[in-house]
DSSP file (Angstrom, degrees, kcal/mol; ACC not computed):
  #  RESIDUE AA STRUCTURE BP1 BP2  ACC     N-H-->O    O-->H-N    N-H-->O    O-->H-N    TCO  KAPPA ALPHA  PHI   PSI    X-CA   Y-CA   Z-CA
    1    1 A M              0   0    0      0, 0.0     0, 0.0     0, 0.0     0, 0.0   0.000 360.0 360.0 360.0 126.0  101.3   -5.7    8.2
    2    2 A P        -     0   0    0      0, 0.0     2,-0.2     0, 0.0     0, 0.0  -0.284 360.0-109.3 -63.3 148.5  103.2   -4.1    5.3
    3    3 A I        -     0   0    0      1,-0.0     2,-0.9     2,-0.0     3,-0.1  -0.578  15.5-137.2 -79.0 142.0  102.8   -0.4    4.8
    4    4 A D    >   -     0   0    0     -2,-0.2     3,-2.0     1,-0.1     4,-0.1  -0.841  18.4-170.8 -98.2  93.8  100.8    0.8    1.9
    5    5 A Y  G >  S+     0   0    0     -2,-0.9     3,-1.7     1,-0.3    -1,-0.1   0.648  75.3  78.1 -68.2 -12.6  103.1    3.7    0.7
    6    6 A S  G 3  S+     0   0    0      1,-0.3    -1,-0.3    -3,-0.1     4,-0.1   0.727  90.3  55.7 -68.0 -17.9  100.5    4.9   -1.7
    7    7 A K  G <  S+     0   0    0     -3,-2.0    -1,-0.3     2,-0.1    -2,-0.2   0.336 102.4  69.8 -94.4   8.4   98.7    6.5    1.2
    8    8 A Y  S <  S-     0   0    0     -3,-1.7    72,-0.1     1,-0.1     4,-0.0  -0.831  95.6 -82.4-122.2 162.2  101.7    8.5    2.2
    9    9 A P    >   -     0   0    0      0, 0.0     3,-1.6     0, 0.0     4,-0.3  -0.169  41.5-111.5 -59.5 156.7  103.5   11.5    0.7
   10   10 A A  T 3  S+     0   0    0      1,-0.3     3,-0.4     2,-0.1     4,-0.3   0.807 117.5  51.0 -60.2 -32.3  106.0   10.8   -2.1
   11   11 A N  T 3>>S+     0   0    0      1,-0.2     4,-2.4     2,-0.1     5,-2.2   0.167  77.6 107.1 -94.3  18.4  109.0   11.9    0.1
   12   12 A W  I <4>S+     0   0    0     -3,-1.6     5,-2.9     3,-0.2    -1,-0.2   0.960  87.9  33.1 -56.5 -54.9  108.0    9.6    3.0
   13   13 A K  I  45S+     0   0    0     -3,-0.4    -1,-0.2    -4,-0.3    -2,-0.1   0.783 125.6  42.3 -76.8 -28.1  110.8    7.1    2.5
   14   14 A T  I  45S+     0   0    0     -4,-0.3    -2,-0.2     3,-0.1    -1,-0.2   0.777 133.9   0.7 -92.7 -26.9  113.4    9.6    1.2
   15   15 A E  I  X5S+     0   0    0     -4,-2.4     4,-1.8     3,-0.1    -3,-0.2   0.681 123.9  47.3-130.0 -53.7  113.0   12.5    3.6
   16   16 A I  I  ><S+     0   0    0     -5,-2.2     4,-1.9     2,-0.2     5,-0.2   0.972 113.9  42.6 -65.5 -57.0  110.3   12.2    6.3
   17   17 A R  H  ><S+     0   0    0     -5,-2.9     4,-2.3    -6,-0.2     5,-0.2   0.922 115.3  48.9 -59.1 -46.2  111.1    8.8    7.8
   18   18 A P  H  > S+     0   0    0      0, 0.0     4,-2.2     0, 0.0    -1,-0.2   0.895 110.2  52.7 -61.5 -37.2  114.9    9.3    7.7
   19   19 A A  H  X S+     0   0    0     -4,-1.8     4,-2.0     2,-0.2    -2,-0.2   0.863 110.3  47.4 -63.5 -38.0  114.5   12.7    9.4
   20   20 A I  H  X S+     0   0    0     -4,-1.9     4,-1.6     2,-0.2    69,-0.3   0.905 113.1  48.4 -72.0 -42.2  112.4   11.2   12.3
   21   21 A L  H  <>S+     0   0    0     -4,-2.3     5,-3.1    -5,-0.2     6,-0.3   0.908 112.0  49.5 -64.8 -38.7  114.8    8.2   12.8
   22   22 A K  H ><5S+     0   0    0     -4,-2.2     3,-1.6     1,-0.2    -2,-0.2   0.925 108.5  52.9 -69.4 -41.7  117.8   10.6   12.8
   23   23 A R  H 3<5S+     0   0    0     -4,-2.0    -1,-0.2     1,-0.3    -2,-0.2   0.815 110.2  48.4 -56.3 -34.0  116.0   12.8   15.4
   24   24 A A  T ><5S-     0   0    0     -4,-1.6     3,-1.1    -5,-0.1    -1,-0.3   0.284 113.9-117.5 -91.0   8.5  115.5    9.8   17.6
   25   25 A W  T < 5 -     0   0    0     -3,-1.6    -3,-0.2     1,-0.3    -2,-0.1   0.820  67.7 -65.8  60.7  30.2  119.1    8.7   17.3
   26   26 A N  T 3 <S+     0   0    0     -5,-3.1     9,-2.7     1,-0.2     2,-0.3   0.814 111.4 115.5  63.2  30.9  117.8    5.5   15.5
   27   27 A R  B <  S-A   34   0A   0     -3,-1.1     2,-0.2    -6,-0.3    -1,-0.2  -0.927  77.9 -93.6-130.7 152.5  116.1    4.4   18.7
   28   28 A C     >  -     0   0    0      5,-2.4     4,-1.6    -2,-0.3    62,-0.3  -0.491  30.6-142.8 -60.9 126.0  112.5    3.8   19.8
   29   29 A E  T  4 S+     0   0    0     60,-3.3    -1,-0.2    -2,-0.2    61,-0.1   0.569  95.5  41.1 -69.6  -7.0  111.3    7.0   21.4
   30   30 A K  T  4 S+     0   0    0     59,-0.3    -1,-0.1     3,-0.1    60,-0.1   0.849 132.6  13.9-102.5 -54.3  109.3    5.1   24.0
   31   31 A C  T  4 S-     0   0    0      2,-0.1    -2,-0.1    15,-0.0    16,-0.1   0.559  91.5-127.4-106.6 -10.1  111.5    2.2   25.1
   32   32 A G     <  +     0   0    0     -4,-1.6    -3,-0.1     1,-0.2    58,-0.0   0.452  49.9 154.8  83.4   1.3  114.9    3.2   23.7
   33   33 A V        -     0   0    0     -6,-0.1    -5,-2.4     1,-0.1    -1,-0.2  -0.388  45.1-114.3 -62.1 135.9  115.6    0.0   21.8
   34   34 A P  B >   -A   27   0A   0      0, 0.0     3,-1.3     0, 0.0    -7,-0.2  -0.437  30.7 -99.2 -78.3 150.6  118.0    0.5   18.9
   35   35 A N  T 3  S+     0   0    0     -9,-2.7    34,-0.2     1,-0.2    56,-0.0  -0.436 103.6   9.5 -62.8 134.1  117.0    0.1   15.3
   36   36 A L  T 3  S+     0   0    0     32,-1.8    -1,-0.2     1,-0.2     2,-0.1   0.527  87.6 148.6  68.5  12.9  118.0   -3.3   13.7
   37   37 A A    <   -     0   0    0     -3,-1.3    31,-3.0    30,-0.1     2,-0.4  -0.454  39.2-139.4 -70.2 148.2  119.2   -4.8   17.0
   38   38 A Q  E     +B   67   0B   0     12,-0.4    12,-3.1    29,-0.2     2,-0.3  -0.884  50.6  88.4-111.1 145.5  118.7   -8.6   17.3
   39   39 A G  E     -BC  66  49B   0     27,-2.2    27,-2.9    -2,-0.4     2,-0.3  -0.981  61.6 -89.1 164.9-157.8  117.5  -10.2   20.5
   40   40 A Y  E     - C   0  48B   0      8,-1.5     8,-3.3    -2,-0.3     2,-0.4  -0.924  24.4-119.9-141.6 166.8  114.4  -11.2   22.3
   41   41 A R  E     - C   0  47B   0     23,-0.4     6,-0.2    -2,-0.3    23,-0.2  -0.910  24.3-136.8-108.0 137.8  111.9   -9.8   24.8
   42   42 A D    >   -     0   0    0      4,-2.4     3,-2.3    -2,-0.4    -1,-0.0  -0.240  41.5 -83.9 -84.3-178.9  111.3  -11.4   28.2
   43   43 A K  T 3  S+     0   0    0      1,-0.3    -1,-0.1     2,-0.1    -2,-0.0   0.761 130.0  55.0 -60.8 -25.3  107.9  -11.9   29.7
   44   44 A S  T 3  S-     0   0    0      2,-0.1    -1,-0.3     1,-0.0    -3,-0.0   0.587 120.3-108.4 -83.2  -9.1  107.8   -8.3   31.0
   45   45 A G    <   +     0   0    0     -3,-2.3     2,-0.2     1,-0.3    -2,-0.1   0.376  68.5 146.6  98.0  -0.8  108.5   -7.0   27.5
   46   46 A K        -     0   0    0      1,-0.1    -4,-2.4    -5,-0.1    -1,-0.3  -0.502  46.1-127.3 -72.3 133.8  112.0   -5.9   28.2
   47   47 A F  E     -C   41   0B   0     -2,-0.2     2,-0.6    -6,-0.2    -6,-0.2  -0.616  17.5-162.1 -84.1 134.9  114.3   -6.2   25.1
   48   48 A H  E     -C   40   0B   0     -8,-3.3    -8,-1.5    -2,-0.3     2,-0.2  -0.939  12.3-146.7-117.9 108.5  117.6   -8.1   25.4
   49   49 A A  E     -C   39   0B   0     -2,-0.6     2,-0.3   -10,-0.2   -10,-0.3  -0.510  20.8-172.0 -75.5 142.2  120.0   -7.4   22.6
   50   50 A L        -     0   0    0    -12,-3.1   -12,-0.4    -2,-0.2     2,-0.1  -0.945  21.7-125.1-133.3 153.0  122.2  -10.2   21.6
   51   51 A N     >  -     0   0    0     -2,-0.3     4,-2.4   -14,-0.1     5,-0.2  -0.344  47.1 -91.2 -82.7 175.6  125.2  -10.9   19.3
   52   52 A A  H  > S+     0   0    0      1,-0.2     4,-1.6     2,-0.2     5,-0.1   0.884 127.5  47.9 -58.3 -41.6  125.1  -13.6   16.6
   53   53 A F  H  > S+     0   0    0      1,-0.2     4,-1.6     2,-0.2    -1,-0.2   0.894 112.6  48.3 -65.0 -39.8  126.4  -16.2   18.9
   54   54 A Q  H  > S+     0   0    0      1,-0.2     4,-2.8     2,-0.2    -1,-0.2   0.862 105.3  59.2 -64.7 -36.0  124.0  -15.3   21.7
   55   55 A C  H  X S+     0   0    0     -4,-2.4     4,-2.3     1,-0.2    -1,-0.2   0.907 105.6  50.9 -63.3 -40.5  121.0  -15.3   19.2
   56   56 A G  H  X S+     0   0    0     -4,-1.6     4,-1.4     1,-0.2    -1,-0.2   0.893 112.5  44.0 -60.2 -43.2  121.9  -18.9   18.5
   57   57 A L  H  X S+     0   0    0     -4,-1.6     4,-1.2     2,-0.2    -2,-0.2   0.857 111.5  53.5 -69.3 -39.2  122.0  -19.9   22.1
   58   58 A A  H  <>S+     0   0    0     -4,-2.8     5,-2.3     1,-0.2     3,-0.3   0.892 107.0  52.8 -64.4 -40.3  118.8  -18.0   22.9
   59   59 A S  H ><5S+     0   0    0     -4,-2.3     3,-1.1     1,-0.2    -1,-0.2   0.883 107.3  50.9 -66.0 -35.4  117.0  -19.8   20.2
   60   60 A L  H 3<5S+     0   0    0     -4,-1.4    -1,-0.2     1,-0.2    -2,-0.2   0.771 105.8  56.7 -66.3 -27.8  118.0  -23.1   21.5
   61   61 A C  T 3<5S-     0   0    0     -4,-1.2    -1,-0.2    -3,-0.3    -2,-0.2   0.398 126.1-100.5 -80.9  -3.5  116.8  -22.0   24.9
   62   62 A G  T < 5S+     0   0    0     -3,-1.1     2,-0.2     1,-0.3    -3,-0.2   0.502  75.1 140.8  96.2   3.8  113.3  -21.4   23.5
   63   63 A H      < -     0   0    0     -5,-2.3     2,-0.9    -6,-0.1    -1,-0.3  -0.556  55.3-124.7 -78.8 142.0  113.5  -17.6   23.1
   64   64 A R        -     0   0    0     -2,-0.2     2,-0.4   -23,-0.2   -23,-0.4  -0.783  30.9-158.6 -86.8 107.1  112.0  -16.1   20.0
   65   65 A V        +     0   0    0     -2,-0.9     2,-0.3   -25,-0.1   -25,-0.2  -0.689  21.5 157.3 -90.6 135.5  114.8  -14.1   18.5
   66   66 A F  E     -B   39   0B   0    -27,-2.9   -27,-2.2    -2,-0.4     2,-0.4  -0.944  40.1-105.6-151.0 172.5  114.0  -11.3   16.1
   67   67 A R  E     -B   38   0B   0     -2,-0.3     2,-0.3   -29,-0.2   -29,-0.2  -0.868  32.6-124.9-105.7 132.9  115.3   -8.0   14.6
   68   68 A I        -     0   0    0    -31,-3.0   -32,-1.8    -2,-0.4     2,-0.4  -0.597  25.6-172.3 -74.4 133.3  114.0   -4.6   15.8
   69   69 A V        -     0   0    0     -2,-0.3    23,-0.3   -34,-0.2     2,-0.3  -0.977  18.3-136.6-127.4 120.2  112.7   -2.5   12.9
   70   70 A L        -     0   0    0     -2,-0.4    21,-0.2    21,-0.1     2,-0.2  -0.528  20.3-166.8 -78.3 137.5  111.7    1.0   13.8
   71   71 A T  E     -D   90   0C   0     19,-3.4    19,-2.8    -2,-0.3     2,-0.6  -0.707  21.8-118.5-112.6 167.2  108.4    2.4   12.4
   72   72 A V  E     -D   89   0C   0     -2,-0.2     2,-0.4    17,-0.2    17,-0.2  -0.954  30.6-159.3-113.5 123.6  107.2    6.0   12.3
   73   73 A A  E     -D   88   0C   0     15,-3.0    15,-1.9    -2,-0.6     2,-0.7  -0.810  18.0-132.3-104.0 140.8  103.9    6.5   14.1
   74   74 A H  E >   -D   87   0C   0     -2,-0.4     3,-1.4    13,-0.2    13,-0.2  -0.848  18.9-154.4 -85.1 116.8  101.4    9.3   13.7
   75   75 A L  T 3  S+     0   0    0     11,-3.5    -1,-0.2    -2,-0.7    12,-0.1   0.790  93.1  41.3 -71.3 -28.7  100.8   10.3   17.2
   76   76 A N  T 3  S-     0   0    0     10,-0.4    -1,-0.3     5,-0.2     3,-0.1   0.266 112.1-118.3 -99.3  12.1   97.3   11.7   16.6
   77   77 A H  S <  S+     0   0    0     -3,-1.4     2,-0.7     9,-0.2    -2,-0.1   0.614  73.9 129.4  67.1  16.6   96.5    8.8   14.2
   78   78 A D    >   -     0   0    0      3,-0.2     3,-2.3     1,-0.1    -1,-0.2  -0.876  45.1-161.8-107.5 105.5   96.0   11.1   11.2
   79   79 A R  T 3  S+     0   0    0     -2,-0.7    -1,-0.1     1,-0.3    -2,-0.1   0.650  89.3  58.1 -57.2 -19.8   98.1    9.9    8.3
   80   80 A T  T 3  S+     0   0    0      1,-0.1     2,-1.2   -72,-0.1    -1,-0.3   0.575  85.1  85.0 -87.6  -7.9   97.9   13.2    6.6
   81   81 A D    <   +     0   0    0     -3,-2.3    -5,-0.2     1,-0.1    -3,-0.2  -0.741  48.4 162.3 -96.8  91.0   99.5   15.1    9.5
   82   82 A N        +     0   0    0     -2,-1.2    -1,-0.1    -8,-0.1     5,-0.1   0.064  19.8 139.0-100.4  24.4  103.2   14.7    8.8
   83   83 A R    >   -     0   0    0      1,-0.1     3,-1.9     3,-0.1     4,-0.5  -0.471  62.9-121.7 -65.1 144.8  104.5   17.5   11.0
   84   84 A P  G >  S+     0   0    0      0, 0.0     3,-1.3     0, 0.0    -1,-0.1   0.861 112.2  57.4 -54.7 -39.0  107.7   16.3   12.8
   85   85 A E  G 3  S+     0   0    0      1,-0.3    -2,-0.1     3,-0.0    -3,-0.0   0.633 106.2  51.6 -72.7  -9.2  106.0   16.9   16.3
   86   86 A N  G <  S+     0   0    0     -3,-1.9   -11,-3.5   -11,-0.1     2,-0.4   0.475 101.3  75.0-100.2  -3.9  103.2   14.5   15.3
   87   87 A L  E <   -D   74   0C   0     -3,-1.3     2,-0.3    -4,-0.5   -13,-0.2  -0.881  56.7-178.1-112.9 141.3  105.6   11.7   14.3
   88   88 A A  E     -D   73   0C   0    -15,-1.9   -15,-3.0    -2,-0.4     2,-0.6  -0.999  29.8-123.5-137.3 141.1  107.6    9.4   16.5
   89   89 A A  E     +D   72   0C   0     -2,-0.3   -60,-3.3   -69,-0.3     2,-0.3  -0.736  44.1 171.1 -78.5 120.2  110.1    6.6   15.8
   90   90 A L  E     -D   71   0C   0    -19,-2.8   -19,-3.4    -2,-0.6   -62,-0.1  -0.977  34.5-118.9-132.4 141.9  108.7    3.5   17.6
   91   91 A C     >  -     0   0    0     -2,-0.3     4,-2.3   -21,-0.2     5,-0.2  -0.245  44.2-100.6 -64.7 168.9  109.6   -0.2   17.7
   92   92 A Q  H  > S+     0   0    0    -23,-0.3     4,-2.1     1,-0.2     5,-0.2   0.881 122.6  52.1 -65.2 -36.6  106.9   -2.4   16.4
   93   93 A R  H  > S+     0   0    0      2,-0.2     4,-2.1     1,-0.2    -1,-0.2   0.943 112.4  44.8 -64.3 -48.0  105.8   -3.3   20.0
   94   94 A C  H  > S+     0   0    0      1,-0.2     4,-2.1     2,-0.2    -1,-0.2   0.847 111.9  52.5 -66.6 -31.0  105.5    0.3   21.1
   95   95 A H  H  X S+     0   0    0     -4,-2.3     4,-2.2     2,-0.2    -1,-0.2   0.909 110.2  48.7 -69.9 -40.9  103.7    1.3   17.9
   96   96 A L  H  < S+     0   0    0     -4,-2.1     4,-0.4     1,-0.2    -2,-0.2   0.882 111.5  48.1 -67.0 -35.6  101.2   -1.5   18.4
   97   97 A L  H >< S+     0   0    0     -4,-2.1     3,-0.7     1,-0.2     4,-0.3   0.893 111.5  52.4 -72.0 -33.7  100.6   -0.5   22.0
   98   98 A H  H 3< S+     0   0    0     -4,-2.1     3,-0.3     1,-0.2     4,-0.2   0.907 116.5  38.8 -63.1 -40.3  100.2    3.2   20.8
   99   99 A D  T 3X S+     0   0    0     -4,-2.2     4,-2.7     1,-0.2     5,-0.3   0.362  84.8 109.4 -95.6   7.4   97.6    2.2   18.3
  100  100 A R  H <> S+     0   0    0     -3,-0.7     4,-2.5    -4,-0.4    -1,-0.2   0.888  78.8  45.6 -53.7 -49.4   95.8   -0.4   20.5
  101  101 A E  H  > S+     0   0    0     -4,-0.3     4,-2.1    -3,-0.3    -1,-0.2   0.875 113.3  51.0 -61.8 -39.1   92.6    1.6   21.1
  102  102 A Q  H  > S+     0   0    0     -3,-0.3     4,-2.1    -4,-0.2    -1,-0.2   0.888 111.6  47.1 -61.6 -45.4   92.4    2.5   17.4
  103  103 A H  H  X S+     0   0    0     -4,-2.7     4,-2.7     2,-0.2     5,-0.2   0.904 111.4  52.2 -62.7 -43.1   92.8   -1.2   16.4
  104  104 A R  H  X S+     0   0    0     -4,-2.5     4,-1.9    -5,-0.3    -2,-0.2   0.909 110.6  47.4 -60.0 -42.5   90.2   -2.2   19.0
  105  105 A E  H  X S+     0   0    0     -4,-2.1     4,-2.5     2,-0.2    -1,-0.2   0.897 111.0  50.7 -70.0 -41.0   87.7    0.2   17.6
  106  106 A T  H  X S+     0   0    0     -4,-2.1     4,-2.2     1,-0.2    -2,-0.2   0.914 110.9  49.3 -62.8 -42.5   88.3   -0.8   14.0
  107  107 A R  H  X S+     0   0    0     -4,-2.7     4,-2.6     2,-0.2    -1,-0.2   0.900 110.9  51.1 -65.5 -37.3   87.8   -4.5   14.9
  108  108 A R  H  X S+     0   0    0     -4,-1.9     4,-2.5    -5,-0.2    -2,-0.2   0.944 112.4  45.2 -63.2 -48.0   84.5   -3.6   16.7
  109  109 A R  H  X S+     0   0    0     -4,-2.5     4,-2.0     1,-0.2    -1,-0.2   0.874 112.4  51.3 -62.5 -36.9   83.2   -1.7   13.7
  110  110 A N  H  X S+     0   0    0     -4,-2.2     4,-2.4     2,-0.2    -2,-0.2   0.885 110.3  50.0 -70.3 -37.9   84.3   -4.5   11.3
  111  111 A R  H  X S+     0   0    0     -4,-2.6     4,-2.8     2,-0.2     5,-0.2   0.923 111.3  48.7 -62.4 -43.3   82.4   -7.1   13.6
  112  112 A E  H  X S+     0   0    0     -4,-2.5     4,-1.6     1,-0.2    -2,-0.2   0.895 111.9  47.8 -63.5 -40.3   79.3   -5.0   13.6
  113  113 A A  H  X S+     0   0    0     -4,-2.0     4,-0.9     2,-0.2    -1,-0.2   0.898 112.9  49.7 -66.8 -40.4   79.4   -4.5    9.8
  114  114 A E  H >X S+     0   0    0     -4,-2.4     3,-1.0     1,-0.2     4,-0.9   0.943 110.2  49.0 -64.3 -46.6   79.9   -8.2    9.3
  115  115 A S  H 3< S+     0   0    0     -4,-2.8     3,-0.3     1,-0.3    -1,-0.2   0.813 106.7  58.2 -65.8 -28.5   77.0   -9.2   11.7
  116  116 A A  H 3< S+     0   0    0     -4,-1.6    -1,-0.3    -5,-0.2    -2,-0.2   0.771 106.4  48.6 -67.4 -24.1   74.8   -6.7    9.8
  117  117 A R  H << S+     0   0    0     -3,-1.0    -1,-0.2    -4,-0.9    -2,-0.2   0.611  90.3 102.0 -94.4 -12.4   75.4   -8.6    6.6
  118  118 A K  S  < S-     0   0    0     -4,-0.9    16,-2.1    -3,-0.3     2,-0.5  -0.379  71.1-126.7 -70.7 149.3   74.7  -12.0    8.0
  119  119 A V  E     -E  133   0D   0     14,-0.2     2,-0.4    -2,-0.1    14,-0.2  -0.836  22.6-159.3 -97.9 129.3   71.4  -13.7    7.2
  120  120 A V  E     -E  132   0D   0     12,-3.0    12,-2.9    -2,-0.5     2,-0.4  -0.874  11.8-134.0-112.3 138.1   69.4  -14.9   10.2
  121  121 A K  E     +E  131   0D   0     -2,-0.4     2,-0.3    10,-0.2    10,-0.2  -0.750  37.9 158.2 -89.3 140.0   66.7  -17.6   10.1
  122  122 A S  E     -E  130   0D   0      8,-2.5     8,-3.3    -2,-0.4     2,-0.4  -0.848  34.4-124.4-145.1 175.3   63.6  -16.7   12.0
  123  123 A T  E     -E  129   0D   0     -2,-0.3     6,-0.2     6,-0.3     2,-0.1  -0.984  21.7-132.7-129.6 148.4   59.9  -17.5   12.3
  124  124 A D    >   -     0   0    0      4,-2.2     3,-2.5    -2,-0.4     6,-0.0  -0.264  44.2 -83.5 -88.2-179.6   57.0  -15.1   12.1
  125  125 A K  T 3  S+     0   0    0      1,-0.3    -1,-0.1     2,-0.1    16,-0.0   0.602 129.2  56.5 -69.0  -5.3   54.1  -15.0   14.6
  126  126 A H  T 3  S-     0   0    0      2,-0.1    -1,-0.3     0, 0.0     3,-0.1   0.400 119.9-107.1-100.7   2.3   52.3  -17.8   12.7
  127  127 A G  S <  S+     0   0    0     -3,-2.5     2,-0.3     1,-0.3    -2,-0.1   0.547  70.3 146.5  90.1   6.8   55.3  -20.1   13.0
  128  128 A R        -     0   0    0      1,-0.1    -4,-2.2     0, 0.0    -1,-0.3  -0.595  52.8-114.0 -80.2 138.2   56.4  -19.8    9.3
  129  129 A S  E     +E  123   0D   0     -2,-0.3     2,-0.3    -6,-0.2    -6,-0.3  -0.532  43.0 173.5 -70.7 132.1   60.0  -19.9    8.6
  130  130 A T  E     -E  122   0D   0     -8,-3.3    -8,-2.5    -2,-0.3     2,-0.5  -0.912  29.5-131.9-135.2 162.5   61.5  -16.7    7.2
  131  131 A K  E     +E  121   0D   0     -2,-0.3     2,-0.4   -10,-0.2   -10,-0.2  -0.977  27.3 178.0-114.9 129.4   64.9  -15.3    6.3
  132  132 A V  E     -E  120   0D   0    -12,-2.9   -12,-3.0    -2,-0.5     2,-0.5  -0.990  28.9-125.1-130.0 135.0   65.7  -11.9    7.7
  133  133 A E  E >   -E  119   0D   0     -2,-0.4     3,-1.3   -14,-0.2     5,-0.4  -0.746  34.8-114.3 -79.6 124.1   68.9  -10.1    7.2
  134  134 A A  T 3  S+     0   0    0    -16,-2.1    -1,-0.1    -2,-0.5   -16,-0.0  -0.253 100.8  30.2 -57.0 142.2   70.3   -9.0   10.5
  135  135 A G  T 3  S-     0   0    0    -18,-0.1    -1,-0.3     2,-0.0     2,-0.2   0.611 132.7 -50.6  84.6  11.4   70.5   -5.3   11.0
  136  136 A G  S <  S+     0   0    0     -3,-1.3    -3,-0.1     3,-0.1     3,-0.1  -0.591  87.3 111.8 118.8-178.0   67.4   -4.7    8.8
  137  137 A G        +     0   0    0      1,-0.4     2,-0.1    -2,-0.2    -3,-0.1   0.179  68.0  93.3  97.0 -16.9   66.3   -5.8    5.3
  138  138 A G  S    S-     0   0    0     -5,-0.4    -1,-0.4     1,-0.1     2,-0.3  -0.439  84.8 -86.7-101.2 177.0   63.5   -8.0    6.5
  139  139 A R        -     0   0    0     -2,-0.1     2,-0.2    -3,-0.1    -1,-0.1  -0.563  37.2-133.3 -82.5 143.8   59.8   -7.3    7.0
  140  140 A E    >   -     0   0    0     -2,-0.3     3,-1.6     1,-0.1     4,-0.4  -0.612  27.1-108.3 -88.6 161.6   58.6   -5.9   10.3
  141  141 A E  G >  S+     0   0    0      1,-0.3     3,-1.4    -2,-0.2    -1,-0.1   0.878 120.4  54.7 -57.2 -40.8   55.6   -7.5   12.0
  142  142 A G  G 3  S+     0   0    0      1,-0.3    -1,-0.3    -3,-0.0    -3,-0.0   0.657  98.9  63.3 -71.3 -14.4   53.5   -4.5   11.2
  143  143 A D  G <  S+     0   0    0     -3,-1.6    -1,-0.3     2,-0.1    -2,-0.2   0.563  75.8 111.8 -84.0  -8.2   54.4   -4.8    7.5
  144  144 A L  S <  S-     0   0    0     -3,-1.4     2,-0.1    -4,-0.4    -3,-0.0  -0.343  77.5-109.1 -68.4 146.3   52.6   -8.2    7.1
  145  145 A P        -     0   0    0      0, 0.0     2,-0.2     0, 0.0    -1,-0.1  -0.490  35.5-110.1 -72.0 146.7   49.4   -8.1    5.0
  146  146 A L        -     0   0    0     -2,-0.1     2,-0.6    -3,-0.1    -3,-0.0  -0.550  25.7-125.0 -78.9 146.4   46.3   -8.5    6.9
  147  147 A Y        +     0   0    0     -2,-0.2    -1,-0.1     2,-0.0     0, 0.0  -0.819  31.3 178.0 -95.0 121.0   44.4  -11.8    6.3
  148  148 A R              0   0    0     -2,-0.6    -2,-0.0     1,-0.1     0, 0.0  -0.988 360.0 360.0-122.7 119.8   40.7  -11.2    5.3
  149  149 A P              0   0    0      0, 0.0    -1,-0.1     0, 0.0    -2,-0.0   0.493 360.0 360.0 -72.1 360.0   38.5  -14.2    4.5
C-alpha cells in the first residue's frame, strides 16, 4: 500500500527516513536483508539474494523474484512519534509482521462497522415482514403501539 506522505512531517523523505536507513546500514533491522536486493524467499521466509542471471533462472523455476524495499516502521504505531528510538528500518515482510496485530484489529473494527450498516430483514411477533438496520435503528418490541379495538 503506498504511503500517504501528507500524514508525515515535511522532512520525512529528506531527513528522517534517510537517517534511519543510514543508522541501519541500509539493512532490515530484524532480518538483516539489504535494501534493494533482488531475490526470493523460501517457504520458511528466508531471503535468497540473486544476481540478474540467477533471477532469470529462479523465475523459470517458479520462484517469485522481487526487490527488497526498506520501509521505516513506528515501533509504537504512533505516526506522530518520530524519535529515532521509535523508528526502525524494516523490509516489507518484517514491517507487516510487526504491524500484524494492529492490522487485525483494524479489520475487525471495519467488519463490525460494516455489519452495523447492513439492513436485515426480519419479522415481528405478528409475522409481519419488517426491515431493521443491524446494530440498531429499528423499533424494539416494546415500542410497538398497543392494539385496542
